[in-house]
C-alpha positions in Angstrom: 17.9 40.2 -33.2 15.2 37.6 -34.8 13.8 35.6 -31.9 12.1 33.0 -34.1 13.0 29.5 -33.6 14.5 27.9 -36.6 12.4 25.0 -38.0 14.0 21.3 -37.8 11.5 20.0 -40.5 10.3 17.1 -38.5 7.5 19.0 -36.5 4.8 17.2 -38.7 6.2 13.7 -38.0 5.0 11.5 -35.4 8.3 11.9 -33.2 9.1 15.4 -34.5 8.9 17.0 -31.1 6.0 19.4 -31.9 3.4 20.4 -29.5 1.5 17.0 -30.0 4.0 14.2 -30.2 2.4 10.9 -31.0 -0.6 13.0 -32.1 -1.7 13.3 -28.2 -2.0 16.6 -26.4 0.2 17.6 -23.7 -2.3 16.6 -20.9 -2.8 13.1 -22.3 0.9 12.3 -22.6 1.4 13.4 -19.1 -1.3 11.2 -17.9 0.2 8.3 -20.0 3.5 9.0 -18.1 1.9 8.9 -14.9 0.0 5.5 -15.6 3.2 3.9 -16.8 5.1 4.8 -13.6 2.3 4.0 -11.5 2.1 0.4 -13.2 5.7 -0.2 -12.5 4.8 0.6 -8.7 2.0 -1.9 -8.5 4.1 -4.5 -10.5 6.8 -4.2 -7.9 4.4 -4.7 -4.8 2.7 -7.6 -6.7 5.9 -9.3 -7.4 7.0 -8.8 -3.6 3.7 -10.5 -2.8 4.3 -13.4 -5.2 8.0 -14.0 -3.8 6.4 -14.1 -0.1 3.6 -16.4 -1.3 5.8 -18.9 -2.8 8.3 -18.9 -0.1 5.6 -19.8 2.4 3.4 -21.6 0.3 2.7 -24.4 2.4 1.4 -22.0 5.2 -0.6 -19.4 3.1 -4.2 -18.7 4.3 -6.5 -20.4 1.7 -8.6 -17.3 0.0 -11.9 -19.4 0.0 -11.8 -19.6 3.8 -11.0 -16.1 4.3 -13.2 -14.2 2.2 -16.6 -15.9 2.7 -18.7 -13.2 4.0 -21.7 -11.1 2.4 -23.6 -8.1 3.7 -26.9 -9.0 5.4 -26.2 -12.7 5.1 -24.6 -13.5 8.4 -23.5 -16.9 9.4 -23.4 -18.3 5.7 -20.2 -19.1 4.1 -20.2 -18.0 0.4 -16.6 -17.9 -0.8 -15.6 -15.3 -3.4 -19.2 -14.1 -4.1 -19.0 -10.4 -2.7 -15.5 -10.0 -4.1 -16.7 -11.1 -7.4 -19.6 -8.5 -7.2 -17.1 -5.7 -6.2 -15.2 -6.9 -9.2 -18.1 -6.7 -11.4 -19.2 -3.3 -10.4 -15.7 -1.8 -10.9 -15.6 -3.2 -14.7 -19.2 -1.8 -15.2 -17.8 1.5 -14.1 -15.2 1.4 -16.6 -17.8 0.6 -19.4 -19.8 3.7 -18.3 -16.8 5.6 -18.7 -16.1 4.6 -22.0 -19.6 5.5 -22.9 -19.1 8.9 -21.2 -16.0 9.5 -23.4 -17.5 8.6 -26.4 -20.6 11.0 -25.6 -17.9 13.8 -25.1 -16.6 13.1 -28.6 -20.1 13.6 -29.9 -20.5 16.7 -27.6 -23.4 15.2 -25.9 -23.5 16.9 -22.6 -26.8 15.0 -21.4 -25.3 11.5 -22.0 -22.0 12.5 -20.5 -23.5 13.8 -17.3 -25.5 10.4 -16.9 -22.5 8.3 -17.8 -20.2 10.2 -15.4 -22.8 10.0 -12.6 -23.0 6.1 -13.1 -19.4 6.0 -13.0 -19.1 7.9 -9.9 -21.6 5.4 -8.2 -20.0 2.4 -9.3 -16.7 3.8 -7.8 -18.4 4.7 -4.5 -20.0 1.1 -4.1 -16.5 -0.5 -4.7 -14.9 1.9 -2.1 -17.7 1.2 0.3 -17.5 -2.5 -0.3 -13.5 -2.4 0.2 -14.1 -0.6 3.4 -16.6 -3.3 4.8 -14.2 -6.1 3.6 -11.4 -4.4 5.6 -13.6 -4.1 8.8 -14.8 -7.7 8.4 -11.2 -9.1 7.9 -10.1 -7.0 10.9 -12.9 -8.0 13.2 -12.2 -11.8 12.2 -14.6 -14.9 12.2 -13.8 -17.8 14.4 -10.5 -16.8 16.5 -7.5 -19.1 16.7 -4.4 -19.5 19.0 -1.0 -18.3 18.0 1.8 -20.6 19.1 5.2 -19.5 20.5 6.7 -20.1 17.0 4.3 -17.9 15.5 2.0 -20.6 13.9 -1.8 -20.3 13.8 -3.8 -23.0 15.3 -7.5 -23.3 14.3 -10.4 -25.2 15.9 -13.3 -27.4 14.4 -14.8 -30.8 14.2 -15.7 -33.2 11.5 -19.3 -33.0 10.5 -21.2 -34.8 7.7 -22.7 -32.8 4.8 -24.5 -34.6 1.9 -22.9 -37.8 2.7 -19.2 -36.2 2.8 -17.3 -35.7 6.0 -16.1 -32.0 6.2 -14.2 -30.3 8.6 -16.2 -27.5 10.3 -14.7 -24.6 12.2 -15.7 -23.8 15.8 -15.4 -20.3 17.2 -13.4 -19.5 20.4 -16.4 -18.0 22.0 -18.3 -21.3 21.5 -15.2 -23.2 22.8 -13.7 -21.4 25.6 -14.7 -22.0 29.4 -14.4 -18.8 31.4 -12.1 -19.1 34.5 -11.9 -16.6 37.4 -8.7 -14.7 37.0 -7.7 -11.2 37.5 -6.4 -9.7 34.1 -5.0 -6.2 34.6 -4.2 -4.0 31.7 -0.6 -2.7 31.7 -0.7 1.0 32.4 1.9 3.5 32.2 1.7 4.0 36.2 2.0 0.5 37.1 4.9 -0.7 34.5 7.2 0.8 32.0 6.7 4.6 31.8 5.1 5.9 28.5 4.2 2.6 27.3 0.6 1.2 26.8 -0.5 -2.1 26.2 -2.8 -3.2 23.5 -6.2 -4.6 24.0 -6.4 -8.0 25.9 -7.5 -11.1 23.9 -11.0 -12.0 24.5 -9.7 -15.3 26.3 -6.6 -16.6 27.7 -5.0 -19.9 26.3 -5.9 -21.7 29.5 -9.5 -21.0 28.7 -9.3 -22.2 25.3 -7.3 -25.6 26.5 -10.4 -26.1 29.2 -12.8 -25.8 26.4 -10.8 -27.9 24.1 -10.6 -30.6 26.8 -14.2 -30.6 27.4 -15.4 -31.0 24.0 -14.1 -34.2 22.8 -15.1 -33.9 19.1 -13.0 -30.6 18.8 -9.7 -30.8 16.9 -6.9 -28.6 16.3 -6.1 -27.5 12.5 -2.6 -25.9 11.8 -1.8 -23.6 9.1 0.3 -26.0 7.1 -1.0 -27.4 4.0 -1.0 -31.1 3.0 -0.6 -32.9 -0.2 -4.1 -32.2 -1.2 -3.8 -28.5 -0.4 -6.0 -28.7 2.9 -4.8 -27.5 6.3 -3.4 -30.3 8.5 -5.9 -31.5 11.1 -4.1 -32.9 14.1 -5.1 -35.8 16.2 -7.0 -35.5 19.5 -4.0 -36.1 21.7 -1.7 -33.8 19.6 -4.4 -31.1 19.6 -4.2 -30.8 23.3 -0.6 -31.0 23.6 -0.1 -28.1 21.0 -2.3 -25.9 23.0 -1.0 -26.9 26.3 2.8 -26.7 25.5 3.0 -24.3 22.5 -0.2 -21.7 23.0 1.0 -18.2 23.5 -1.9 -15.9 22.6 -5.5 -16.1 21.6 -6.0 -14.0 18.5 -9.2 -12.8 16.7 -9.4 -11.2 13.4 -6.4 -9.7 11.3 -4.1 -6.7 11.9 -0.3 -6.1 11.2 0.8 -8.0 14.3 -1.4 -11.0 14.3 -3.6 -12.8 11.9 -6.2 -15.6 12.7 -6.2 -16.8 9.1 -2.6 -17.9 9.0 0.8 -16.0 8.4 0.8 -12.4 9.5 2.6 -11.6 6.2 -0.5 -12.2 4.4 -2.3 -9.5 6.3 0.5 -7.1 5.9 0.2 -7.3 2.0 -3.4 -7.5 1.9 -3.9 -4.4 3.9 -1.0 -2.5 1.9 -1.8 -3.4 -1.7 -5.6 -3.4 -1.6 -5.3 -0.3 0.5 -3.0 1.5 -2.0 -5.4 0.4 -4.8 -8.3 1.6 -2.8 -6.7 5.2 -2.4 -6.3 5.1 -6.0 -10.2 4.4 -6.3 -11.1 7.0 -3.8 -8.9 9.6 -5.6 -10.5 8.5 -9.1 -14.0 9.1 -7.6 -13.1 12.5 -6.3 -11.8 13.5 -9.6 -14.7 12.3 -11.5 -17.1 14.1 -9.0 -15.0 17.4 -9.9 -15.1 16.7 -13.7 -18.8 15.7 -13.3 -19.9 19.0 -12.0 -17.8 20.8 -14.4 -19.9 19.1 -17.0 -23.1 20.2 -15.5 -21.8 24.0 -15.7 -20.9 23.6 -19.2 -17.2 24.1 -18.8 -16.2 21.6 -21.6 -19.2 22.8 -23.9 -17.4 26.3 -23.9 -14.0 24.7 -24.4 -15.6 23.0 -27.2 -13.9 19.8 -26.0 -14.4 16.9 -23.6 -10.8 15.9 -23.4 -10.6 16.4 -19.8 -13.2 13.5 -19.4 -11.0 11.4 -21.8 -7.9 12.1 -19.5 -9.8 11.1 -16.4 -11.3 8.0 -18.2 -7.5 6.7 -19.0 -6.8 7.0 -15.0 -10.1 5.1 -14.4 -9.5 2.2 -16.8 -5.9 1.9 -15.4 -7.5 1.5 -12.0 -9.7 -1.1 -13.1 -7.0 -3.1 -14.9 -4.8 -3.0 -11.7 -7.8 -4.5 -9.9 -8.0 -7.3 -12.2 -4.4 -8.2 -11.3 -5.0 -7.6 -7.6 -8.0 -9.8 -7.8 -6.2 -12.6 -9.5 -3.2 -12.5 -6.9 -5.1 -12.4 -3.8 -8.3 -14.0 -4.4 -7.8 -16.5 -7.4 -4.4 -17.8 -7.4 
C-alpha cells in the first residue's frame, strides 16, 4: 500500500500548510504564538491596573513623589531619573540584539558574540536596578500613619524654595517623640496558638501625635488629591484631630498590606506587574547566556544558521516593548 501523502497543490502558497507557513520556520512560528498569548496576559494585567487607577483616581499615589531615588545620591529627590535610566538601558539592549541578529545573518560569529554579550549586560543591569527599586520601595522613605478607614496621613511643613512656598515632607523618625512603654511581640506561647505577629512598627501613634503636637510647623497631608492634582494639606487643628481620633497604625515603606505612599492597591499592582515583567527579563537574560555560550562554541556556525539568535531576539524585543507600556502606565500617566 502506497504511504505517500497526496499533494493538495497548495504547499507553495503562503497559507498552504507546508512546513513553513507564512515563510517562517516552526520555531519562529511557535515563538510568535507565545508572544501573542503573553501579550494578551500583560494586556489583562494593565487593563485591571487602569480600571483600579481610575476608580481611585483622587487618592492614587503620585509617581513623581514615589520614585525619586537614585543609587549613591541619598537625600536627593530626583523624580523618575533612575527609572528613565533603566528604560534607556533596556531599549539599548534591544538595539544590540538587533545588531546581533544582523551579524548572524552575515554569519559573523565575532560580532554576534560581542552584541550578545552587550545585550546580556544590559538585561542584567535592568534586573539589578529593578531589584534595587523594589528594595527602596519596600524600605520606604518618610513613613506615615494609617487611619482606621485605611487612609494614609503624611507629615510635612511649608518651606520657601526660590521664592515659592512648597510642602516639604517630614520623616516620622524626625517627628516622633519616644515614650516609655512596654511593647511586647505577640508569640505563640502567650496568645493564639500557631499564630505569629508581624514586625512591630517603629513608633506608636501616640509617639507620632506627641511629636506633631510639639512641632507647630508640621501639618498632616492626606492621600486625596485636590483640584490642582496635589494632595490635600490639613489645617493645624484638623491635623492633630485626625492623628488623635483616627490614627491606627504607623507605617514605613510598602508591602502587600500597607503602603506609606497611598492606597495599598497601588503597591499590589506594582509588585505584581513589575515583578512579572522582571521575571520575563531575568528569563531572557538566562536564555541569552545559554545562546551566548552556544555562539562561542560554534554551534550555529556548524548548523549554518543563527536562527536561534533571531528567535531569542523576538522574545527580547517583546520584553522591551512590554516595559514601554508598564513604564507609561505606572510612571508617566
